[in-house]
DOGU-577563 format. One line per field, with one value per residue (C-alpha): x, y, z; residue number from 0; chain. Coordinates in Angstrom, 2 decimals. Layout:
# residues N
px: X_...
py: Y_...
pz: Z_...
num: NUM_...
chaine: A_...
//
This chain:
# residues 566
px: -6.08_-4.41_-6.92_-5.28_-1.84_-0.96_2.71_4.17_7.83_9.49_12.66_11.79_8.03_6.52_2.99_1.37_-2.09_-2.40_-5.54_-4.66_-7.00_-7.58_-5.47_-2.07_-0.79_2.45_4.76_7.12_9.32_12.84_15.70_16.20_12.72_11.84_9.74_11.03_10.22_6.54_7.24_9.57_6.71_4.40_7.11_7.45_3.73_3.85_6.44_9.85_12.74_12.66_15.67_16.04_17.53_14.13_12.65_12.54_15.25_13.96_10.99_10.62_8.88_7.42_3.98_2.26_-1.38_-2.56_-6.16_-6.89_-9.94_-9.57_-12.89_-12.38_-8.96_-9.57_-6.00_-6.45_-9.72_-8.03_-5.11_-7.41_-9.50_-6.40_-5.19_-8.67_-9.07_-12.50_-12.71_-14.26_-15.01_-11.74_-8.47_-6.55_-2.88_-0.92_2.71_4.67_8.43_10.25_13.82_14.17_13.61_10.09_7.56_3.80_1.62_-2.16_-4.54_-8.14_-7.28_-5.78_-2.10_-0.01_3.68_5.85_5.94_2.13_2.03_4.36_2.29_-0.81_0.70_2.41_-1.08_-1.81_1.01_3.70_6.75_9.48_12.50_15.74_17.46_14.54_12.87_9.15_6.41_5.73_9.36_10.21_10.86_8.46_5.66_6.64_4.97_1.79_1.93_2.39_-0.63_-2.75_-1.57_-2.37_-5.94_-8.63_-6.91_-4.08_-6.49_-8.28_-4.94_-3.84_-7.11_-6.30_-2.81_-4.28_-6.70_-3.92_-1.79_-4.67_-5.00_-1.26_-1.33_-4.17_-2.31_0.88_-1.15_-2.55_0.95_2.26_-0.38_0.78_4.29_6.43_8.52_8.10_11.01_9.72_6.20_7.47_9.45_6.40_4.24_6.65_6.44_2.65_2.35_4.61_2.55_-0.74_0.56_1.92_-1.44_-3.41_-1.13_-1.47_-5.25_-5.98_-9.31_-11.16_-10.49_-7.76_-5.06_-7.26_-7.94_-4.25_-3.33_-5.90_-4.59_-1.01_-2.06_-3.69_-0.59_1.61_-0.58_-1.63_-0.23_-2.08_-5.31_-4.96_-4.33_-7.35_-9.68_-8.56_-8.78_-12.28_-13.44_-11.99_-13.88_-17.12_-16.79_-14.83_-16.58_-18.32_-17.71_-20.14_-22.16_-22.59_-23.64_-26.33_-27.67_-27.91_-29.83_-32.12_-33.00_-33.84_-36.13_-37.82_-38.65_-40.71_-42.14_-45.52_-46.06_-46.32_-45.72_-43.03_-40.94_-41.58_-40.33_-37.10_-36.61_-37.05_-34.62_-32.03_-32.46_-31.83_-28.78_-27.38_-27.74_-26.03_-23.21_-22.64_-22.53_-20.00_-17.78_-17.86_-17.11_-14.09_-12.76_-13.27_-11.53_-8.68_-8.11_-8.00_-5.74_-2.49_-0.52_2.60_5.56_4.71_1.33_3.00_5.49_2.67_0.78_3.89_4.86_1.40_1.41_4.83_3.43_0.44_2.69_4.92_1.93_0.61_3.98_4.00_0.38_-1.70_-2.31_-5.39_-7.37_-9.46_-6.28_-4.55_-7.64_-7.77_-4.09_-4.75_-7.65_-5.67_-2.68_-4.90_-6.44_-3.02_-1.63_-4.54_-3.96_-0.22_-0.75_-2.58_-0.58_1.64_-1.04_-2.51_0.91_1.45_-1.88_-1.31_2.18_0.81_-1.93_0.68_2.80_-0.19_-1.22_2.30_2.38_-0.85_0.48_3.63_1.54_-0.67_2.40_3.76_0.42_0.35_3.91_3.03_0.18_2.51_5.17_2.65_1.51_5.12_6.00_3.18_3.80_7.54_6.89_4.41_6.74_9.64_7.55_6.72_10.43_11.18_8.74_10.57_13.85_15.40_15.44_17.83_15.90_15.46_13.04_12.74_11.09_13.33_11.75_14.10_12.74_11.78_11.56_9.36_11.75_10.81_7.16_7.72_8.47_5.28_2.92_-0.28_1.70_2.97_6.68_7.61_10.27_10.77_12.91_12.48_15.61_16.50_19.13_19.09_22.05_22.68_25.15_24.73_23.22_20.02_20.50_18.40_16.65_18.52_21.78_20.66_22.79_21.20_18.46_17.01_16.76_15.21_12.66_11.54_11.49_9.25_7.01_6.63_5.71_3.16_1.61_0.83_-0.29_-2.26_-5.53_-4.46_-2.98_-5.22_-2.73_-4.45_-1.48_1.84_4.58_7.36_10.32_11.89_11.32_11.88_15.53_17.75_15.01_13.57_11.93_9.95_10.70_9.33_6.08_5.83_6.43_3.67_1.33_2.20_1.37_-1.98_-2.77_-1.92_-3.70_-7.01_-7.23_-4.49_-3.64_-0.13_1.81_5.00_7.84_8.84_10.96_9.41_6.91_5.32_4.45_3.27_1.03_-0.60_-1.43_-4.95_-3.72_-0.47_1.25_4.04_6.74_8.45_11.17_10.79_13.40_12.92_15.52_15.91_13.97_13.55_10.21_9.02_5.42_3.18_0.13_-2.22_-2.06_-5.04_-5.02_-3.08_-0.60_-0.08_0.64_3.29_4.92_4.93_6.46_9.20_9.81_10.19_13.21_11.73_10.53_7.24_5.97_6.98_4.25_6.07_6.62_3.01_1.74_4.02_2.75_-0.86_-0.22_1.29_-1.72_-4.16_-2.31_-2.26_-5.99_-6.74_-4.67_-6.38_-9.80_-8.81_-8.28_-11.90
py: 14.45_12.21_11.66_9.08_7.57_4.50_3.72_0.64_-0.07_2.60_4.11_5.14_4.96_1.83_2.83_6.09_6.97_10.43_12.06_14.97_17.80_19.70_22.83_23.32_20.59_21.46_18.95_20.51_19.40_19.43_18.64_14.87_14.06_12.26_14.78_13.67_10.04_10.90_12.13_9.18_6.88_8.60_8.35_4.62_3.92_5.89_3.47_4.81_2.37_0.41_-0.35_-2.69_0.14_1.84_-1.06_-0.36_-2.21_-5.54_-5.69_-8.20_-5.84_-2.37_-1.36_1.81_2.36_5.52_6.53_9.09_10.98_11.17_12.53_14.69_13.22_11.92_10.61_8.34_7.03_6.16_4.38_2.39_1.36_0.30_-1.72_-3.29_-2.03_-0.92_2.78_3.39_6.54_5.96_4.88_2.68_1.83_-0.53_-1.55_-4.00_-4.59_-7.30_-7.94_-10.72_-8.11_-9.20_-6.50_-6.55_-3.74_-3.56_-0.95_-1.31_-4.87_-5.79_-6.80_-4.78_-4.30_-1.37_-0.01_-0.06_1.70_4.47_4.97_5.45_7.59_9.99_11.52_11.44_13.18_15.60_15.10_17.68_17.57_19.55_17.54_16.10_17.15_16.86_15.87_19.24_19.85_16.57_17.21_14.43_16.41_19.95_20.04_18.64_21.28_24.07_22.85_23.09_26.66_27.54_26.34_25.42_26.92_24.45_21.54_22.51_22.79_19.39_17.94_19.18_17.69_14.37_14.30_15.03_12.31_9.88_10.96_10.50_7.06_5.98_7.09_5.36_2.21_2.29_2.86_-0.03_-2.31_-1.21_-2.35_0.76_1.85_0.47_-1.97_-3.39_-3.70_-5.56_-7.97_-8.61_-9.08_-11.70_-13.65_-13.48_-14.63_-17.60_-18.56_-18.21_-20.29_-22.99_-23.41_-23.30_-25.85_-28.22_-28.42_-29.67_-31.37_-31.56_-34.95_-35.81_-36.25_-38.63_-40.69_-40.88_-41.92_-44.70_-45.85_-45.80_-47.99_-50.46_-50.58_-51.18_-54.15_-55.40_-58.92_-59.41_-58.07_-60.38_-63.39_-62.62_-62.21_-65.43_-67.48_-66.18_-66.97_-70.45_-71.15_-70.01_-71.65_-74.85_-78.22_-78.65_-74.99_-72.39_-72.16_-75.97_-76.20_-73.50_-75.09_-78.46_-76.80_-75.14_-78.51_-79.93_-76.99_-77.12_-80.83_-80.09_-76.70_-78.24_-79.32_-75.79_-72.11_-71.92_-74.38_-72.45_-69.32_-71.07_-72.19_-68.63_-67.16_-69.81_-69.19_-65.46_-66.19_-68.61_-66.02_-63.33_-65.69_-66.56_-62.82_-62.22_-64.99_-63.57_-60.05_-61.41_-63.08_-59.87_-57.67_-60.18_-59.86_-56.04_-56.00_-55.73_-52.45_-51.80_-49.77_-46.73_-46.34_-46.38_-43.73_-41.56_-41.67_-40.82_-37.96_-36.44_-36.71_-34.98_-32.18_-31.71_-31.70_-29.05_-26.81_-27.25_-26.29_-23.07_-21.98_-23.59_-26.70_-27.78_-27.04_-24.16_-22.37_-22.93_-21.66_-18.57_-17.87_-18.21_-15.73_-13.22_-13.50_-12.94_-9.83_-8.39_-9.19_-7.42_-4.41_-4.30_-4.70_-1.39_0.28_2.73_5.35_4.78_5.24_8.49_9.84_8.65_10.16_13.49_13.27_12.33_15.35_17.70_16.12_16.47_20.12_20.68_18.70_20.82_24.01_22.69_21.90_25.40_26.92_24.74_25.76_29.46_29.08_27.37_30.06_32.80_30.89_30.22_33.93_34.92_31.99_32.61_36.29_35.45_32.90_35.34_37.92_35.31_34.56_38.19_38.16_35.07_37.00_35.79_39.19_38.26_35.11_34.21_31.54_30.54_27.79_26.66_25.37_23.06_24.01_21.82_21.90_20.46_17.52_16.51_15.83_12.06_12.26_14.12_12.65_13.74_16.42_17.92_18.47_20.61_19.60_21.97_22.41_24.57_26.66_28.70_30.97_32.50_34.85_37.97_37.36_33.58_31.78_29.81_26.05_22.93_22.46_19.23_21.19_23.67_23.14_25.26_23.40_26.62_28.24_25.10_25.03_28.60_28.18_25.15_27.02_29.84_27.32_25.62_28.92_29.45_25.93_24.58_25.39_23.53_20.40_17.45_16.19_16.51_16.63_18.50_17.32_19.72_18.61_21.69_23.91_26.86_25.96_29.03_31.68_33.88_37.23_38.75_35.85_33.41_35.37_35.37_31.60_31.14_33.24_31.19_28.06_29.54_30.44_26.98_25.24_26.81_24.19_21.66_19.89_20.61_18.51_20.31_19.80_23.27_25.05_28.45_29.95_31.95_28.75_26.93_29.89_29.63_25.94_24.58_21.58_21.24_18.10_17.81_15.20_14.16_11.67_9.79_7.63_4.87_2.69_0.45_2.04_5.25_6.17_8.84_9.91_12.27_14.01_16.76_20.07_22.02_25.83_25.95_23.37_25.32_28.52_26.74_25.12_28.35_30.15_27.52_27.95_31.67_30.85_31.79_29.99_28.33_29.28_32.97_35.56_37.50_34.44_33.44_36.86_36.88_33.44_34.54_37.61_35.43_33.09_35.99_37.65_34.37_33.87_37.38_36.69_33.34_34.91_37.54_34.78_33.64
pz: 18.96_21.56_24.38_26.60_27.00_29.07_29.72_31.37_32.16_30.04_31.55_35.12_34.56_36.05_35.07_34.04_32.74_31.24_29.89_27.62_26.73_23.53_23.14_24.78_27.13_28.93_30.65_33.19_36.06_37.37_35.04_34.85_36.14_32.92_30.96_27.59_28.43_27.92_24.40_23.79_24.77_22.30_19.66_20.46_20.00_16.72_15.32_16.32_16.52_19.79_21.95_24.93_26.95_27.08_29.09_32.83_34.75_36.03_33.63_30.80_28.39_27.94_26.69_25.46_24.57_22.81_22.14_19.43_18.20_14.42_13.15_10.07_9.19_5.68_5.34_8.36_6.94_3.64_5.32_7.62_4.63_2.72_5.73_6.04_9.61_10.81_11.62_15.04_17.00_18.86_17.22_19.66_19.04_21.29_21.05_23.20_23.06_25.03_26.12_23.52_20.78_19.88_19.11_18.60_17.27_17.12_15.75_16.87_17.82_14.43_14.26_11.81_10.96_12.05_8.50_8.36_11.74_10.57_7.45_9.62_12.36_9.94_9.61_13.36_15.21_14.18_16.42_16.78_19.01_19.14_16.40_14.43_11.24_11.33_8.97_7.36_6.49_4.81_1.13_0.19_1.84_0.90_-2.51_-1.06_1.67_-0.85_-2.80_0.34_0.81_-2.80_-2.43_-4.96_-8.01_-7.73_-7.27_-10.49_-12.31_-10.98_-12.23_-15.74_-15.50_-14.36_-17.32_-19.82_-18.24_-18.71_-22.37_-22.89_-21.26_-23.53_-26.67_-25.54_-24.92_-28.45_-29.87_-27.80_-29.32_-32.79_-31.95_-31.77_-34.80_-38.32_-38.11_-34.83_-36.25_-39.34_-37.18_-35.07_-38.17_-39.55_-36.29_-36.25_-39.86_-39.17_-36.11_-37.95_-40.88_-38.61_-36.85_-40.14_-41.87_-38.94_-39.59_-36.11_-35.38_-32.08_-30.50_-32.97_-30.35_-28.34_-31.49_-32.31_-28.78_-28.91_-32.33_-31.08_-28.17_-30.59_-32.76_-29.74_-28.68_-32.13_-31.66_-28.39_-29.92_-32.99_-30.81_-28.65_-31.64_-33.34_-30.14_-29.43_-32.97_-32.72_-29.48_-31.10_-34.55_-33.94_-34.02_-30.70_-29.94_-28.71_-31.94_-32.26_-28.60_-28.99_-32.19_-30.37_-27.52_-30.06_-31.64_-28.22_-27.28_-30.71_-30.26_-27.11_-28.06_-29.06_-25.47_-24.10_-24.79_-22.20_-24.24_-27.43_-25.68_-24.69_-28.27_-29.58_-27.09_-27.90_-31.63_-31.11_-28.98_-31.56_-34.33_-32.13_-31.25_-34.91_-35.74_-32.95_-34.27_-37.81_-36.45_-34.54_-37.72_-39.70_-37.13_-36.89_-40.62_-40.26_-37.19_-39.06_-38.98_-40.98_-39.66_-41.81_-40.09_-36.67_-37.83_-39.22_-35.90_-33.87_-36.18_-35.97_-32.19_-32.09_-34.26_-31.93_-28.84_-30.40_-31.15_-27.60_-26.17_-28.21_-28.28_-25.52_-23.49_-25.47_-28.62_-27.16_-26.04_-29.38_-31.20_-28.91_-29.60_-33.32_-33.26_-31.19_-33.54_-36.58_-35.00_-34.10_-37.56_-39.24_-36.99_-37.69_-41.44_-41.42_-38.62_-40.50_-41.02_-37.56_-35.91_-37.75_-36.53_-32.97_-32.80_-33.98_-31.32_-28.69_-29.55_-29.23_-25.92_-24.52_-25.59_-23.68_-20.71_-20.60_-20.73_-17.91_-15.78_-16.38_-15.36_-12.24_-11.38_-11.76_-9.27_-6.84_-7.21_-6.41_-3.33_-2.32_-2.47_-0.15_2.19_2.59_3.30_6.06_7.66_7.53_9.39_11.99_12.42_13.10_16.02_17.27_17.53_14.25_12.60_9.77_8.83_5.17_4.02_0.39_-1.62_-4.45_-7.67_-9.57_-13.01_-15.97_-19.77_-22.52_-22.67_-19.11_-19.97_-20.02_-16.28_-15.38_-12.79_-11.07_-9.22_-12.46_-13.06_-10.05_-7.57_-4.66_-1.54_1.55_2.14_5.24_6.69_10.16_9.85_7.77_4.98_5.09_2.08_2.43_2.83_2.89_6.23_6.83_6.90_9.59_12.68_15.40_17.24_18.67_15.25_13.81_16.62_16.08_12.32_12.66_15.07_12.55_9.86_12.09_13.08_9.40_8.64_11.58_9.83_6.68_8.18_9.09_11.69_15.08_17.48_17.55_19.93_20.95_23.04_24.66_21.64_24.01_24.65_24.48_24.52_27.24_27.88_25.04_22.70_25.27_25.42_21.63_21.52_24.09_21.97_18.88_20.83_21.85_18.26_16.94_19.82_18.81_16.06_16.80_20.04_21.32_23.81_24.79_27.22_28.46_31.06_30.36_32.79_29.94_28.05_31.16_32.02_28.58_29.01_28.83_30.83_32.76_34.02_36.56_36.02_39.24_40.13_43.42_45.11_47.64_49.30_46.27_43.41_41.45_39.88_37.48_37.94_36.02_37.45_36.26_38.13_39.43_39.60_42.85_41.62_38.41_40.39_42.45_39.38_37.34_40.33_40.40_36.68_37.22_39.32_42.66_45.74_44.86_48.32_48.14_47.87_45.18_42.95_43.40_42.37_39.34_38.34_38.74_36.59_33.85_33.92_33.84_30.96_29.03_29.61_28.31_25.19_24.57_24.92_22.38_19.83_19.93
num: 0_1_2_3_4_5_6_7_8_9_10_11_12_13_14_15_16_17_18_19_20_21_22_23_24_25_26_27_28_29_30_31_32_33_34_35_36_37_38_39_40_41_42_43_44_45_46_47_48_49_50_51_52_53_54_55_56_57_58_59_60_61_62_63_64_65_66_67_68_69_70_71_72_73_74_75_76_77_78_79_80_81_82_83_84_85_86_87_88_89_90_91_92_93_94_95_96_97_98_99_100_101_102_103_104_105_106_107_108_109_110_111_112_113_114_115_116_117_118_119_120_121_122_123_124_125_126_127_128_129_130_131_132_133_134_135_136_137_138_139_140_141_142_143_144_145_146_147_148_149_150_151_152_153_154_155_156_157_158_159_160_161_162_163_164_165_166_167_168_169_170_171_172_173_174_175_176_177_178_179_180_181_182_183_184_185_186_187_188_189_190_191_192_193_194_195_196_197_198_199_200_201_202_203_204_205_206_207_208_209_210_211_212_213_214_215_216_217_218_219_220_221_222_223_224_225_226_227_228_229_230_231_232_233_234_235_236_237_238_239_240_241_242_243_244_245_246_247_248_249_250_251_252_253_254_255_256_257_258_259_260_261_262_263_264_265_266_267_268_269_270_271_272_273_274_275_276_277_278_279_280_281_282_283_284_285_286_287_288_289_290_291_292_293_294_295_296_297_298_299_300_301_302_303_304_305_306_307_308_309_310_311_312_313_314_315_316_317_318_319_320_321_322_323_324_325_326_327_328_329_330_331_332_333_334_335_336_337_338_339_340_341_342_343_344_345_346_347_348_349_350_351_352_353_354_355_356_357_358_359_360_361_362_363_364_365_366_367_368_369_370_371_372_373_374_375_376_377_378_379_380_381_382_383_384_385_386_387_388_389_390_391_392_393_394_395_396_397_398_399_400_401_402_403_404_405_406_407_408_409_410_411_412_413_414_415_416_417_418_419_420_421_422_423_424_425_426_427_428_429_430_431_432_433_434_435_436_437_438_439_440_441_442_443_444_445_446_447_448_449_450_451_452_453_454_455_456_457_458_459_460_461_462_463_464_465_466_467_468_469_470_471_472_473_474_475_476_477_478_479_480_481_482_483_484_485_486_487_488_489_490_491_492_493_494_495_496_497_498_499_500_501_502_503_504_505_506_507_508_509_510_511_512_513_514_515_516_517_518_519_520_521_522_523_524_525_526_527_528_529_530_531_532_533_534_535_536_537_538_539_540_541_542_543_544_545_546_547_548_549_550_551_552_553_554_555_556_557_558_559_560_561_562_563_564_565
chaine: A_A_A_A_A_A_A_A_A_A_A_A_A_A_A_A_A_A_A_A_A_A_A_A_A_A_A_A_A_A_A_A_A_A_A_A_A_A_A_A_A_A_A_A_A_A_A_A_A_A_A_A_A_A_A_A_A_A_A_A_A_A_A_A_A_A_A_A_A_A_A_A_A_A_A_A_A_A_A_A_A_A_A_A_A_A_A_A_A_A_A_A_A_A_A_A_A_A_A_A_A_A_A_A_A_A_A_A_A_A_A_A_A_A_A_A_A_A_A_A_A_A_A_A_A_A_A_A_A_A_A_A_A_A_A_A_A_A_A_A_A_A_A_A_A_A_A_A_A_A_A_A_A_A_A_A_A_A_A_A_A_A_A_A_A_A_A_A_A_A_A_A_A_A_A_A_A_A_A_A_A_A_A_A_A_A_A_A_A_A_A_A_A_A_A_A_A_A_A_A_A_A_A_A_A_A_A_A_A_A_A_A_A_A_A_A_A_A_A_A_A_A_A_A_A_A_A_A_A_A_A_A_A_A_A_A_A_A_A_A_A_A_A_A_A_A_A_A_A_A_A_A_A_A_A_A_A_A_A_A_A_A_A_A_A_A_A_A_A_A_A_A_A_A_A_A_A_A_A_A_A_A_A_A_A_A_A_A_A_A_A_A_A_A_A_A_A_A_A_A_A_A_A_A_A_A_A_A_A_A_A_A_A_A_A_A_A_A_A_A_A_A_A_A_A_A_A_A_A_A_A_A_A_A_A_A_A_A_A_A_A_A_A_A_A_A_A_A_A_A_A_A_A_A_A_A_A_A_A_A_A_A_A_A_A_A_A_A_A_A_A_A_A_A_A_A_A_A_A_A_A_A_A_A_A_A_A_A_A_A_A_A_A_A_A_A_A_A_A_A_A_A_A_A_A_A_A_A_A_A_A_A_A_A_A_A_A_A_A_A_A_A_A_A_A_A_A_A_A_A_A_A_A_A_A_A_A_A_A_A_A_A_A_A_A_A_A_A_A_A_A_A_A_A_A_A_A_A_A_A_A_A_A_A_A_A_A_A_A_A_A_A_A_A_A_A_A_A_A_A_A_A_A_A_A_A_A_A_A_A_A_A_A_A_A_A_A_A_A_A_A_A_A_A_A_A_A_A_A_A_A_A_A_A_A_A_A_A_A_A_A_A_A_A_A_A_A_A_A_A_A_A_A_A_A_A_A_A_A_A_A_A_A_A_A_A_A_A_A_A_A_A_A_A_A_A_A_A_A_A_A_A_A_A_A_A
//
């Protein structure tokens, strides 16, 4: 339910803080005082389209804060979880809109978009005005509503449908893996065999590409490498070169080695170095003789590298990926090679599953039709008490056949519409085509009287739903409000004394003018204030004794009726 509403700079309201109660909250006041602005403000914070004209003249922006108690509303919990917003004891929504067209929305301090806000608030408040459809009567919600009415039997039937849908999806998945019809499977098998053969014939080795790249680099620089090897060997082996110099040093160390161990050690180290240097020189000569590549070798290396690049482009960026592709292709090819018999079995299983799914959808539809019959009869009776004696309310089922099974979802195959006619001899029509606002209002009230115990939405908003009614019908509307308000909070703008008398909390909307400004204010009424306002609504002088007594009688009668509902 909506506990508190703060409004700043909307229309004629500079600032208002309203604390609503559970049950029936009635907003009343003189015509033009700004009663509907309160509901417009609630609609704004719920995500309605914003317009600069709603901002109070002279202000830069407008702001609304709404605080809700949402315990027990499982839909709200799911949406908050999906939006990754922490669920607190109080759900706080704020929305600000400025003259430059910028808007900001926060839920429990977290910024969200308008579309996210609407998704959340569709489960919070049900708004109904003279020309608006409301949550329960949108076609997208009607089937869900009917399922709530039907109760546990429908939920069990929907569970069976959901299980059969899962079975069907699994079978279709297995058929998809097998590649569809025989011609498609054979085409796929040909492709797989070509791919497998191409990878096998390439006979790739781990590290081969790196080896080839290194060899290509050597071939490209073979002349420089050959020149370097030959020059180095010449420096080492030429007369007076490195080898001759070390051998000369060795002879000198050997000549003095008998004079001390330290000289013998130098001789040994030099001998080792001379042998190593001679070996290096010979290795350089040998590698120089081998460092000659013909053109055919270069072409072979380049061709092999091109082949490896082509395979990588098709099957993976490296050897592990190519190998993984190869293994997957082999597995799929083996499966397709033996797929004919498997497909036949799966198609037979699919046909049986779809037969069962169709039967389950029919059974689910039958349960819904039984619930719809009882529900429409009850609503029609309610409409008669609301002075629409010729009312007709029907739920139309569109119908389906075995051929529609492919379009089944977790709701089955049913598509429904709520149809209504207020006048004898007139055919029922879709609710969206109903013209009379008064008839629509009473029809919606009859629906809500039946559904308040089933709907998780905590607040109903009514904007002058009592327009065009009076007398006995007004009393019945007030009683309907009382009945609904036992379980669902109602906030209603009303001109009827009977409805105001039934209120659990009443608020007076007044317009005040100063020399240069006009303000709309809202204040809660105590018992005496309620008597005076109800007397005014009765059309009499709020200070007259007769009007006061009449108002008191209405309040007493309403209290007796409310107590009888306990």
